[in-house]
N, C-alpha and C positions, 0 to 999 in steps of 0.2 A: 021767086029766087032767081039770082042771077048765075049764069054759068061760071064756075070757079076758075075752069081753064082758059076763059076768054081774057084776052089782054086787057089791059086798063089799070085804073089805081082806085083805091078806097081813102077814106078819110082816117084820119088818125083816130077817131071816135069808132068808126066801124072796124078797122084793124084791132082795137081793144076788146071790142064785143066779142069778134070772130075768135080771139085768141085767148079769151078769158084772162086777160092782163089790164091792170090800171094805166090810166093815163100816166101817172108818175113814172111807172116801170118803163113804159113805151118810150118816153122821152130819155129816160136814162140809157136805155138800149141804142137810142139816136145818138145820143152824146158820147157813148162807148165805141160807138162806129161799128156796132154788131148788126144794127137795122139801118137802111140807106131810106132817107125821107126826101120828097121834094116839096118843094114851096110854088105855090101858084097864088100869087096874089098874099092874101092872109093865111090861106088855107095850107096846112100840111098834110101830103099826101103819099101813101104808100102803095109804090107799085106792086100788082099780084105777084109778080115774078120775085119780087124783094121780099115780099111776105113768105113766099114759100121758100126761098132761100135761108130766111132767119129762122123758120121753123126748124128746117132740115139740120141746123147747125147748133141746134139746142142738143145738150147730152142727153143721152138714153138713160132711162131709169131702170136700174138692175137692181130687180127685188131679190129677199134673202132665198127664196123657192128658185128663182133663176140661178142665183150663185151655187145654190146646193146641186143643183142638177148638171152645171158644168164641172164642178169636183168631182161627182159621182162616173161623168163620163170620161173624164180624165184619169182615173183611177181603175176604170175597166179596161 
């Protein structure tokens, strides 16, 4: 397995596999400007730094249990 902290780029296919999304969703993220892609000939590449930035920009999931905990903390 490659070191994820190493600089470099991955293919769009590898990006999709690593992040559990489909190609259509990945290209939609690129088109919307939320994911930066680069072209090298016919290949679409995602820099690992851009992959991390995209992942960190996604909204956090707030579950009902976490919301109830926040309410109980604020009431105390």
